[in-house]
TORKOL-4160 file (C-alpha; in steps of 0.2 Angstrom, whole numbers, padded with zeros to 4 digits, m for minus):
410
<pt num="1" X="0002" Y="0000" Z="0001"/>
<pt num="2" X="0014" Y="0012" Z="0005"/>
<pt num="3" X="0020" Y="0009" Z="m0012"/>
<pt num="4" X="0003" Y="0014" Z="m0022"/>
<pt num="5" X="0004" Y="0028" Z="m0010"/>
<pt num="6" X="0021" Y="0035" Z="m0015"/>
<pt num="7" X="0020" Y="0034" Z="m0034"/>
<pt num="8" X="0004" Y="0042" Z="m0032"/>
<pt num="9" X="0009" Y="0057" Z="m0022"/>
<pt num="10" X="0027" Y="0057" Z="m0035"/>
<pt num="11" X="0014" Y="0058" Z="m0048"/>
<pt num="12" X="0004" Y="0074" Z="m0041"/>
<pt num="13" X="0021" Y="0082" Z="m0036"/>
<pt num="14" X="0027" Y="0082" Z="m0055"/>
<pt num="15" X="0011" Y="0085" Z="m0061"/>
<pt num="16" X="0009" Y="0104" Z="m0050"/>
<pt num="17" X="0028" Y="0105" Z="m0049"/>
<pt num="18" X="0029" Y="0124" Z="m0056"/>
<pt num="19" X="0041" Y="0120" Z="m0071"/>
<pt num="20" X="0029" Y="0107" Z="m0078"/>
<pt num="21" X="0010" Y="0117" Z="m0076"/>
<pt num="22" X="0012" Y="0124" Z="m0093"/>
<pt num="23" X="0006" Y="0146" Z="m0092"/>
<pt num="24" X="m0010" Y="0149" Z="m0097"/>
<pt num="25" X="m0022" Y="0165" Z="m0103"/>
<pt num="26" X="m0031" Y="0173" Z="m0088"/>
<pt num="27" X="m0047" Y="0176" Z="m0093"/>
<pt num="28" X="m0059" Y="0194" Z="m0089"/>
<pt num="29" X="m0075" Y="0203" Z="m0093"/>
<pt num="30" X="m0074" Y="0216" Z="m0103"/>
<pt num="31" X="m0082" Y="0230" Z="m0114"/>
<pt num="32" X="m0085" Y="0225" Z="m0132"/>
<pt num="33" X="m0066" Y="0233" Z="m0138"/>
<pt num="34" X="m0059" Y="0235" Z="m0156"/>
<pt num="35" X="m0044" Y="0243" Z="m0152"/>
<pt num="36" X="m0034" Y="0247" Z="m0138"/>
<pt num="37" X="m0020" Y="0261" Z="m0133"/>
<pt num="38" X="m0009" Y="0262" Z="m0120"/>
<pt num="39" X="m0005" Y="0276" Z="m0111"/>
<pt num="40" X="0011" Y="0277" Z="m0101"/>
<pt num="41" X="0010" Y="0259" Z="m0097"/>
<pt num="42" X="m0003" Y="0264" Z="m0083"/>
<pt num="43" X="m0019" Y="0266" Z="m0091"/>
<pt num="44" X="m0026" Y="0256" Z="m0107"/>
<pt num="45" X="m0041" Y="0264" Z="m0119"/>
<pt num="46" X="m0053" Y="0253" Z="m0127"/>
<pt num="47" X="m0064" Y="0261" Z="m0140"/>
<pt num="48" X="m0078" Y="0252" Z="m0141"/>
<pt num="49" X="m0092" Y="0257" Z="m0153"/>
<pt num="50" X="m0108" Y="0263" Z="m0148"/>
<pt num="51" X="m0104" Y="0261" Z="m0131"/>
<pt num="52" X="m0092" Y="0274" Z="m0129"/>
<pt num="53" X="m0072" Y="0272" Z="m0121"/>
<pt num="54" X="m0066" Y="0260" Z="m0109"/>
<pt num="55" X="m0052" Y="0263" Z="m0096"/>
<pt num="56" X="m0043" Y="0248" Z="m0087"/>
<pt num="57" X="m0031" Y="0248" Z="m0075"/>
<pt num="58" X="m0026" Y="0230" Z="m0075"/>
<pt num="59" X="m0037" Y="0228" Z="m0061"/>
<pt num="60" X="m0056" Y="0237" Z="m0066"/>
<pt num="61" X="m0065" Y="0245" Z="m0081"/>
<pt num="62" X="m0072" Y="0260" Z="m0082"/>
<pt num="63" X="m0083" Y="0269" Z="m0092"/>
<pt num="64" X="m0077" Y="0287" Z="m0094"/>
<pt num="65" X="m0090" Y="0292" Z="m0108"/>
<pt num="66" X="m0094" Y="0313" Z="m0102"/>
<pt num="67" X="m0094" Y="0325" Z="m0116"/>
<pt num="68" X="m0095" Y="0309" Z="m0129"/>
<pt num="69" X="m0109" Y="0305" Z="m0140"/>
<pt num="70" X="m0113" Y="0293" Z="m0155"/>
<pt num="71" X="m0101" Y="0278" Z="m0160"/>
<pt num="72" X="m0079" Y="0279" Z="m0153"/>
<pt num="73" X="m0070" Y="0268" Z="m0168"/>
<pt num="74" X="m0051" Y="0272" Z="m0165"/>
<pt num="75" X="m0042" Y="0284" Z="m0150"/>
<pt num="76" X="m0023" Y="0288" Z="m0149"/>
<pt num="77" X="m0013" Y="0298" Z="m0140"/>
<pt num="78" X="m0002" Y="0314" Z="m0142"/>
<pt num="79" X="0009" Y="0320" Z="m0123"/>
<pt num="80" X="m0006" Y="0321" Z="m0112"/>
<pt num="81" X="m0020" Y="0322" Z="m0120"/>
<pt num="82" X="m0030" Y="0306" Z="m0126"/>
<pt num="83" X="m0041" Y="0309" Z="m0142"/>
<pt num="84" X="m0053" Y="0298" Z="m0146"/>
<pt num="85" X="m0067" Y="0297" Z="m0164"/>
<pt num="86" X="m0079" Y="0289" Z="m0173"/>
<pt num="87" X="m0094" Y="0297" Z="m0175"/>
<pt num="88" X="m0085" Y="0315" Z="m0172"/>
<pt num="89" X="m0066" Y="0319" Z="m0160"/>
<pt num="90" X="m0064" Y="0321" Z="m0145"/>
<pt num="91" X="m0052" Y="0325" Z="m0132"/>
<pt num="92" X="m0049" Y="0321" Z="m0116"/>
<pt num="93" X="m0032" Y="0332" Z="m0105"/>
<pt num="94" X="m0037" Y="0322" Z="m0090"/>
<pt num="95" X="m0036" Y="0303" Z="m0095"/>
<pt num="96" X="m0051" Y="0302" Z="m0101"/>
<pt num="97" X="m0062" Y="0308" Z="m0087"/>
<pt num="98" X="m0071" Y="0323" Z="m0096"/>
<pt num="99" X="m0071" Y="0323" Z="m0114"/>
<pt num="100" X="m0074" Y="0341" Z="m0128"/>
<pt num="101" X="m0078" Y="0339" Z="m0147"/>
<pt num="102" X="m0064" Y="0346" Z="m0158"/>
<pt num="103" X="m0072" Y="0345" Z="m0173"/>
<pt num="104" X="m0068" Y="0359" Z="m0183"/>
<pt num="105" X="m0060" Y="0361" Z="m0199"/>
<pt num="106" X="m0068" Y="0343" Z="m0199"/>
<pt num="107" X="m0082" Y="0338" Z="m0217"/>
<pt num="108" X="m0098" Y="0335" Z="m0205"/>
<pt num="109" X="m0102" Y="0318" Z="m0213"/>
<pt num="110" X="m0087" Y="0308" Z="m0212"/>
<pt num="111" X="m0085" Y="0299" Z="m0199"/>
<pt num="112" X="m0066" Y="0297" Z="m0191"/>
<pt num="113" X="m0059" Y="0278" Z="m0191"/>
<pt num="114" X="m0040" Y="0280" Z="m0184"/>
<pt num="115" X="m0030" Y="0292" Z="m0176"/>
<pt num="116" X="m0011" Y="0294" Z="m0175"/>
<pt num="117" X="0002" Y="0305" Z="m0171"/>
<pt num="118" X="0020" Y="0308" Z="m0174"/>
<pt num="119" X="0025" Y="0324" Z="m0161"/>
<pt num="120" X="0015" Y="0336" Z="m0161"/>
<pt num="121" X="0008" Y="0330" Z="m0178"/>
<pt num="122" X="m0010" Y="0322" Z="m0175"/>
<pt num="123" X="m0018" Y="0313" Z="m0191"/>
<pt num="124" X="m0039" Y="0309" Z="m0192"/>
<pt num="125" X="m0042" Y="0295" Z="m0207"/>
<pt num="126" X="m0060" Y="0294" Z="m0211"/>
<pt num="127" X="m0075" Y="0284" Z="m0221"/>
<pt num="128" X="m0073" Y="0292" Z="m0238"/>
<pt num="129" X="m0068" Y="0307" Z="m0231"/>
<pt num="130" X="m0047" Y="0311" Z="m0233"/>
<pt num="131" X="m0035" Y="0312" Z="m0219"/>
<pt num="132" X="m0032" Y="0327" Z="m0211"/>
<pt num="133" X="m0021" Y="0332" Z="m0197"/>
<pt num="134" X="m0021" Y="0347" Z="m0182"/>
<pt num="135" X="m0004" Y="0354" Z="m0176"/>
<pt num="136" X="m0015" Y="0365" Z="m0162"/>
<pt num="137" X="m0017" Y="0349" Z="m0151"/>
<pt num="138" X="m0034" Y="0347" Z="m0159"/>
<pt num="139" X="m0042" Y="0363" Z="m0160"/>
<pt num="140" X="m0041" Y="0367" Z="m0178"/>
<pt num="141" X="m0038" Y="0351" Z="m0192"/>
<pt num="142" X="m0033" Y="0353" Z="m0211"/>
<pt num="143" X="m0033" Y="0338" Z="m0225"/>
<pt num="144" X="m0019" Y="0334" Z="m0232"/>
<pt num="145" X="m0024" Y="0322" Z="m0247"/>
<pt num="146" X="m0013" Y="0326" Z="m0262"/>
<pt num="147" X="m0011" Y="0309" Z="m0268"/>
<pt num="148" X="m0023" Y="0298" Z="m0260"/>
<pt num="149" X="m0037" Y="0288" Z="m0269"/>
<pt num="150" X="m0056" Y="0294" Z="m0263"/>
<pt num="151" X="m0057" Y="0274" Z="m0252"/>
<pt num="152" X="m0060" Y="0272" Z="m0234"/>
<pt num="153" X="m0045" Y="0274" Z="m0224"/>
<pt num="154" X="m0042" Y="0258" Z="m0212"/>
<pt num="155" X="m0028" Y="0263" Z="m0201"/>
<pt num="156" X="m0012" Y="0272" Z="m0201"/>
<pt num="157" X="0008" Y="0267" Z="m0193"/>
<pt num="158" X="0023" Y="0276" Z="m0192"/>
<pt num="159" X="0039" Y="0271" Z="m0194"/>
<pt num="160" X="0051" Y="0285" Z="m0191"/>
<pt num="161" X="0043" Y="0302" Z="m0196"/>
<pt num="162" X="0035" Y="0289" Z="m0211"/>
<pt num="163" X="0016" Y="0292" Z="m0208"/>
<pt num="164" X="0005" Y="0275" Z="m0216"/>
<pt num="165" X="m0010" Y="0274" Z="m0222"/>
<pt num="166" X="m0020" Y="0257" Z="m0224"/>
<pt num="167" X="m0036" Y="0257" Z="m0239"/>
<pt num="168" X="m0050" Y="0251" Z="m0238"/>
<pt num="169" X="m0047" Y="0248" Z="m0255"/>
<pt num="170" X="m0035" Y="0235" Z="m0250"/>
<pt num="171" X="m0017" Y="0250" Z="m0255"/>
<pt num="172" X="m0008" Y="0257" Z="m0244"/>
<pt num="173" X="0002" Y="0272" Z="m0245"/>
<pt num="174" X="0017" Y="0283" Z="m0240"/>
<pt num="175" X="0020" Y="0300" Z="m0233"/>
<pt num="176" X="0036" Y="0304" Z="m0227"/>
<pt num="177" X="0031" Y="0325" Z="m0225"/>
<pt num="178" X="0018" Y="0323" Z="m0211"/>
<pt num="179" X="0002" Y="0319" Z="m0228"/>
<pt num="180" X="0005" Y="0336" Z="m0239"/>
<pt num="181" X="0009" Y="0323" Z="m0251"/>
<pt num="182" X="0005" Y="0304" Z="m0254"/>
<pt num="183" X="0013" Y="0289" Z="m0262"/>
<pt num="184" X="0007" Y="0271" Z="m0266"/>
<pt num="185" X="0015" Y="0259" Z="m0260"/>
<pt num="186" X="0008" Y="0241" Z="m0263"/>
<pt num="187" X="0018" Y="0232" Z="m0274"/>
<pt num="188" X="0017" Y="0213" Z="m0270"/>
<pt num="189" X="m0002" Y="0219" Z="m0260"/>
<pt num="190" X="m0014" Y="0207" Z="m0269"/>
<pt num="191" X="m0027" Y="0223" Z="m0272"/>
<pt num="192" X="m0042" Y="0215" Z="m0271"/>
<pt num="193" X="m0041" Y="0207" Z="m0255"/>
<pt num="194" X="m0048" Y="0221" Z="m0240"/>
<pt num="195" X="m0031" Y="0226" Z="m0226"/>
<pt num="196" X="m0036" Y="0224" Z="m0209"/>
<pt num="197" X="m0021" Y="0232" Z="m0199"/>
<pt num="198" X="m0005" Y="0239" Z="m0202"/>
<pt num="199" X="0009" Y="0239" Z="m0190"/>
<pt num="200" X="0028" Y="0246" Z="m0187"/>
<pt num="201" X="0041" Y="0231" Z="m0183"/>
<pt num="202" X="0059" Y="0241" Z="m0180"/>
<pt num="203" X="0064" Y="0250" Z="m0201"/>
<pt num="204" X="0051" Y="0233" Z="m0205"/>
<pt num="205" X="0034" Y="0237" Z="m0210"/>
<pt num="206" X="0019" Y="0225" Z="m0206"/>
<pt num="207" X="0001" Y="0223" Z="m0215"/>
<pt num="208" X="m0015" Y="0208" Z="m0211"/>
<pt num="209" X="m0026" Y="0204" Z="m0222"/>
<pt num="210" X="m0040" Y="0190" Z="m0225"/>
<pt num="211" X="m0021" Y="0183" Z="m0236"/>
<pt num="212" X="m0013" Y="0180" Z="m0217"/>
<pt num="213" X="0003" Y="0195" Z="m0213"/>
<pt num="214" X="0012" Y="0201" Z="m0226"/>
<pt num="215" X="0030" Y="0211" Z="m0221"/>
<pt num="216" X="0040" Y="0226" Z="m0231"/>
<pt num="217" X="0059" Y="0227" Z="m0227"/>
<pt num="218" X="0060" Y="0244" Z="m0238"/>
<pt num="219" X="0047" Y="0257" Z="m0234"/>
<pt num="220" X="0034" Y="0248" Z="m0243"/>
<pt num="221" X="0043" Y="0245" Z="m0260"/>
<pt num="222" X="0039" Y="0231" Z="m0257"/>
<pt num="223" X="0027" Y="0216" Z="m0249"/>
<pt num="224" X="0030" Y="0199" Z="m0248"/>
<pt num="225" X="0018" Y="0184" Z="m0237"/>
<pt num="226" X="0026" Y="0178" Z="m0224"/>
<pt num="227" X="0011" Y="0166" Z="m0216"/>
<pt num="228" X="0023" Y="0150" Z="m0212"/>
<pt num="229" X="0017" Y="0140" Z="m0198"/>
<pt num="230" X="0000" Y="0151" Z="m0199"/>
<pt num="231" X="m0020" Y="0139" Z="m0202"/>
<pt num="232" X="m0025" Y="0147" Z="m0217"/>
<pt num="233" X="m0016" Y="0161" Z="m0218"/>
<pt num="234" X="m0033" Y="0168" Z="m0206"/>
<pt num="235" X="m0040" Y="0185" Z="m0207"/>
<pt num="236" X="m0028" Y="0195" Z="m0198"/>
<pt num="237" X="m0034" Y="0205" Z="m0185"/>
<pt num="238" X="m0020" Y="0217" Z="m0176"/>
<pt num="239" X="m0003" Y="0215" Z="m0170"/>
<pt num="240" X="0008" Y="0222" Z="m0157"/>
<pt num="241" X="0026" Y="0220" Z="m0155"/>
<pt num="242" X="0040" Y="0216" Z="m0142"/>
<pt num="243" X="0060" Y="0218" Z="m0144"/>
<pt num="244" X="0059" Y="0206" Z="m0160"/>
<pt num="245" X="0045" Y="0195" Z="m0158"/>
<pt num="246" X="0031" Y="0200" Z="m0166"/>
<pt num="247" X="0015" Y="0196" Z="m0160"/>
<pt num="248" X="m0003" Y="0193" Z="m0170"/>
<pt num="249" X="m0021" Y="0191" Z="m0164"/>
<pt num="250" X="m0030" Y="0182" Z="m0181"/>
<pt num="251" X="m0049" Y="0180" Z="m0181"/>
<pt num="252" X="m0055" Y="0161" Z="m0177"/>
<pt num="253" X="m0039" Y="0155" Z="m0176"/>
<pt num="254" X="m0031" Y="0164" Z="m0158"/>
<pt num="255" X="m0014" Y="0171" Z="m0155"/>
<pt num="256" X="0001" Y="0167" Z="m0166"/>
<pt num="257" X="0020" Y="0176" Z="m0161"/>
<pt num="258" X="0035" Y="0176" Z="m0171"/>
<pt num="259" X="0054" Y="0177" Z="m0166"/>
<pt num="260" X="0062" Y="0175" Z="m0182"/>
<pt num="261" X="0052" Y="0193" Z="m0193"/>
<pt num="262" X="0037" Y="0181" Z="m0196"/>
<pt num="263" X="0048" Y="0168" Z="m0206"/>
<pt num="264" X="0038" Y="0155" Z="m0196"/>
<pt num="265" X="0022" Y="0157" Z="m0183"/>
<pt num="266" X="0017" Y="0148" Z="m0167"/>
<pt num="267" X="0002" Y="0145" Z="m0159"/>
<pt num="268" X="m0001" Y="0148" Z="m0144"/>
<pt num="269" X="m0020" Y="0148" Z="m0138"/>
<pt num="270" X="m0017" Y="0137" Z="m0121"/>
<pt num="271" X="m0032" Y="0147" Z="m0111"/>
<pt num="272" X="m0042" Y="0153" Z="m0124"/>
<pt num="273" X="m0057" Y="0144" Z="m0122"/>
<pt num="274" X="m0072" Y="0148" Z="m0133"/>
<pt num="275" X="m0065" Y="0153" Z="m0146"/>
<pt num="276" X="m0072" Y="0160" Z="m0164"/>
<pt num="277" X="m0075" Y="0172" Z="m0179"/>
<pt num="278" X="m0078" Y="0185" Z="m0167"/>
<pt num="279" X="m0065" Y="0185" Z="m0155"/>
<pt num="280" X="m0045" Y="0192" Z="m0157"/>
<pt num="281" X="m0050" Y="0211" Z="m0159"/>
<pt num="282" X="m0036" Y="0217" Z="m0152"/>
<pt num="283" X="m0018" Y="0216" Z="m0145"/>
<pt num="284" X="m0007" Y="0229" Z="m0134"/>
<pt num="285" X="0009" Y="0229" Z="m0121"/>
<pt num="286" X="0005" Y="0233" Z="m0105"/>
<pt num="287" X="0019" Y="0238" Z="m0094"/>
<pt num="288" X="0025" Y="0216" Z="m0090"/>
<pt num="289" X="0008" Y="0209" Z="m0097"/>
<pt num="290" X="0002" Y="0207" Z="m0114"/>
<pt num="291" X="m0017" Y="0207" Z="m0117"/>
<pt num="292" X="m0029" Y="0202" Z="m0132"/>
<pt num="293" X="m0047" Y="0210" Z="m0131"/>
<pt num="294" X="m0061" Y="0200" Z="m0138"/>
<pt num="295" X="m0077" Y="0199" Z="m0138"/>
<pt num="296" X="m0082" Y="0205" Z="m0122"/>
<pt num="297" X="m0068" Y="0199" Z="m0115"/>
<pt num="298" X="m0050" Y="0199" Z="m0112"/>
<pt num="299" X="m0037" Y="0189" Z="m0108"/>
<pt num="300" X="m0022" Y="0193" Z="m0100"/>
<pt num="301" X="m0002" Y="0187" Z="m0097"/>
<pt num="302" X="0013" Y="0193" Z="m0090"/>
<pt num="303" X="0025" Y="0197" Z="m0106"/>
<pt num="304" X="0040" Y="0185" Z="m0099"/>
<pt num="305" X="0029" Y="0170" Z="m0100"/>
<pt num="306" X="0028" Y="0173" Z="m0119"/>
<pt num="307" X="0042" Y="0178" Z="m0123"/>
<pt num="308" X="0054" Y="0163" Z="m0111"/>
<pt num="309" X="0043" Y="0152" Z="m0119"/>
<pt num="310" X="0049" Y="0159" Z="m0137"/>
<pt num="311" X="0068" Y="0159" Z="m0132"/>
<pt num="312" X="0067" Y="0139" Z="m0126"/>
<pt num="313" X="0057" Y="0135" Z="m0148"/>
<pt num="314" X="0073" Y="0131" Z="m0159"/>
<pt num="315" X="0066" Y="0140" Z="m0175"/>
<pt num="316" X="0075" Y="0131" Z="m0191"/>
<pt num="317" X="0075" Y="0142" Z="m0207"/>
<pt num="318" X="0072" Y="0138" Z="m0223"/>
<pt num="319" X="0082" Y="0150" Z="m0231"/>
<pt num="320" X="0098" Y="0158" Z="m0230"/>
<pt num="321" X="0094" Y="0182" Z="m0226"/>
<pt num="322" X="0101" Y="0194" Z="m0221"/>
<pt num="323" X="0094" Y="0208" Z="m0210"/>
<pt num="324" X="0089" Y="0227" Z="m0213"/>
<pt num="325" X="0101" Y="0232" Z="m0199"/>
<pt num="326" X="0092" Y="0239" Z="m0183"/>
<pt num="327" X="0090" Y="0253" Z="m0177"/>
<pt num="328" X="0093" Y="0263" Z="m0193"/>
<pt num="329" X="0099" Y="0279" Z="m0195"/>
<pt num="330" X="0109" Y="0273" Z="m0178"/>
<pt num="331" X="0123" Y="0278" Z="m0167"/>
<pt num="332" X="0134" Y="0268" Z="m0161"/>
<pt num="333" X="0128" Y="0254" Z="m0161"/>
<pt num="334" X="0115" Y="0245" Z="m0170"/>
<pt num="335" X="0112" Y="0229" Z="m0173"/>
<pt num="336" X="0113" Y="0213" Z="m0189"/>
<pt num="337" X="0100" Y="0199" Z="m0189"/>
<pt num="338" X="0104" Y="0185" Z="m0203"/>
<pt num="339" X="0098" Y="0166" Z="m0203"/>
<pt num="340" X="0107" Y="0150" Z="m0209"/>
<pt num="341" X="0096" Y="0137" Z="m0216"/>
<pt num="342" X="0112" Y="0126" Z="m0217"/>
<pt num="343" X="0134" Y="0126" Z="m0207"/>
<pt num="344" X="0141" Y="0138" Z="m0218"/>
<pt num="345" X="0157" Y="0150" Z="m0212"/>
<pt num="346" X="0150" Y="0166" Z="m0215"/>
<pt num="347" X="0159" Y="0183" Z="m0214"/>
<pt num="348" X="0150" Y="0200" Z="m0211"/>
<pt num="349" X="0157" Y="0216" Z="m0218"/>
<pt num="350" X="0155" Y="0233" Z="m0217"/>
<pt num="351" X="0163" Y="0246" Z="m0228"/>
<pt num="352" X="0159" Y="0264" Z="m0235"/>
<pt num="353" X="0153" Y="0271" Z="m0251"/>
<pt num="354" X="0172" Y="0273" Z="m0258"/>
<pt num="355" X="0171" Y="0251" Z="m0255"/>
<pt num="356" X="0186" Y="0253" Z="m0241"/>
<pt num="357" X="0182" Y="0239" Z="m0226"/>
<pt num="358" X="0181" Y="0247" Z="m0212"/>
<pt num="359" X="0175" Y="0231" Z="m0201"/>
<pt num="360" X="0172" Y="0212" Z="m0196"/>
<pt num="361" X="0157" Y="0207" Z="m0189"/>
<pt num="362" X="0157" Y="0189" Z="m0191"/>
<pt num="363" X="0170" Y="0176" Z="m0198"/>
<pt num="364" X="0167" Y="0160" Z="m0192"/>
<pt num="365" X="0157" Y="0143" Z="m0196"/>
<pt num="366" X="0139" Y="0142" Z="m0189"/>
<pt num="367" X="0127" Y="0128" Z="m0188"/>
<pt num="368" X="0108" Y="0132" Z="m0195"/>
<pt num="369" X="0100" Y="0146" Z="m0184"/>
<pt num="370" X="0097" Y="0163" Z="m0182"/>
<pt num="371" X="0108" Y="0173" Z="m0179"/>
<pt num="372" X="0112" Y="0193" Z="m0172"/>
<pt num="373" X="0129" Y="0201" Z="m0172"/>
<pt num="374" X="0132" Y="0220" Z="m0166"/>
<pt num="375" X="0143" Y="0234" Z="m0178"/>
<pt num="376" X="0148" Y="0248" Z="m0166"/>
<pt num="377" X="0152" Y="0261" Z="m0176"/>
<pt num="378" X="0162" Y="0271" Z="m0164"/>
<pt num="379" X="0177" Y="0282" Z="m0177"/>
<pt num="380" X="0168" Y="0281" Z="m0190"/>
<pt num="381" X="0163" Y="0297" Z="m0199"/>
<pt num="382" X="0142" Y="0300" Z="m0200"/>
<pt num="383" X="0135" Y="0292" Z="m0218"/>
<pt num="384" X="0129" Y="0279" Z="m0230"/>
<pt num="385" X="0137" Y="0262" Z="m0224"/>
<pt num="386" X="0137" Y="0244" Z="m0233"/>
<pt num="387" X="0139" Y="0227" Z="m0221"/>
<pt num="388" X="0138" Y="0213" Z="m0233"/>
<pt num="389" X="0136" Y="0192" Z="m0229"/>
<pt num="390" X="0145" Y="0181" Z="m0240"/>
<pt num="391" X="0142" Y="0160" Z="m0235"/>
<pt num="392" X="0153" Y="0148" Z="m0243"/>
<pt num="393" X="0150" Y="0130" Z="m0239"/>
<pt num="394" X="0163" Y="0114" Z="m0245"/>
<pt num="395" X="0174" Y="0116" Z="m0252"/>
<pt num="396" X="0174" Y="0133" Z="m0251"/>
<pt num="397" X="0160" Y="0135" Z="m0262"/>
<pt num="398" X="0149" Y="0152" Z="m0261"/>
<pt num="399" X="0129" Y="0146" Z="m0255"/>
<pt num="400" X="0123" Y="0165" Z="m0251"/>
<pt num="401" X="0131" Y="0182" Z="m0253"/>
<pt num="402" X="0120" Y="0196" Z="m0250"/>
<pt num="403" X="0122" Y="0216" Z="m0244"/>
<pt num="404" X="0114" Y="0232" Z="m0236"/>
<pt num="405" X="0114" Y="0248" Z="m0235"/>
<pt num="406" X="0115" Y="0257" Z="m0216"/>
<pt num="407" X="0115" Y="0274" Z="m0212"/>
<pt num="408" X="0124" Y="0281" Z="m0196"/>
<pt num="409" X="0120" Y="0301" Z="m0191"/>
<pt num="410" X="0129" Y="0307" Z="m0176"/>
C-alpha cells in the first residue's frame, strides 16, 4: 500500500510542480473593444463602438463617456492629451474623465475611422473623407490628401517620421512629409483583398489581411507574404511588437507569435476558450503584461511567459537571409540579424561608400539558425555604410551572399 501511495504522491508532485505547469492566458470580462491604446503603461483605453470609451488599470474597467456622443472607433495619444474618434472627434486632458468635442475643420459627414500622432502632429483618417492633420492639439483640422485615392482609411502606422495609411481598397500609401503628399506603396499586395491592420516592426512594416501577414523591409516598396505556421493564412485582426517578437491575433484561430521576423509562426492558445469569428480584435503590451481583446472578454498574461516560451523554441530557418539593421539610422550601435538554413562559414563585413573595408563583424563557421551581431561605429564618420554577408559551404563554394545599407547619423 505504501508503494502505491508514494507513487501517487510522486505523480501529483510531478503534475503540479511549477515548472511542469504550462503557462496559460487568464480571462476576465471586458467591453467589446475594437482597438487598445496604452497610456504610459498606466492605463489601457479601449474604443468600444456604441458603448464609447473604457479605461482599464489591470484590475477594473471604467466607462468614461462624459462629453462623448455617438460611436467611438479609434483612439490615439499626443503628450498628455487623449483623442477619441468616431461620430466626431473628442479630446480629454484628464485621462478620459471628461471629453471635449474638437471637430473644427473636419468634414461634417465623415466618421473618423483611425487616429495617430507623430510628435505634436495628430492625424485623423475618415471614412471616404480623407486625412486631416492638426498641429495645435485638435483645435483646428486641415485636409492633407494630395495623392490619396477616394477610399476609406482603415488604419495608420508610424515608422520614424514616415506615415503609412492602409486603405479600404486594399492599397497602402506613404507620406514622408507629414501628410502633405502621398505615394502608393502596394507592390506585392493583392488589391482585391481588404487590409485589416498595419504596424511597424523596427524599420520593417507589417500588414494583415484575409491572406495572412505581409512584410516590407524597404519602407513599403515591396511586400512579401510570410504565413508559414499560420492556419489557412487566416484573417489577421491585430499586431503587437515587443523587442524582436511579433504577436498576431487571427480571427477564429487565436494568438500567434514569431521570433524570426515572421518567417515562422507559433500558435499559443492555452487557456483561451470559446474562440469564434468575433474574437481576437486587439492586442496590447501594457507594462509587463500582454493583453488580448476579444468579444466582451480579455485574456491577460505576463509578457515574460510568452517571450520565455518563444526563446525555448528552436526554429530552423527555411532560407538564408540578411536583415535590415535595427535601429536605422543609428548612433553608434546597431544590430544586424541573419539566418542560415545549413552549416556554413559566415563572414559579415562593413564597407564605406568608397568600397573600403571598415569592419569585420563575423568570420566563423556556424550551424543552421537565426543569429544577431552588433555593429559599433565608434570612430566612423556619419554617412551610408554597406554591410555584406558571404556564406560558403564545402570546398569553399559560395552558397549565399547579401548586401544592405545602414545609415550612421551622429
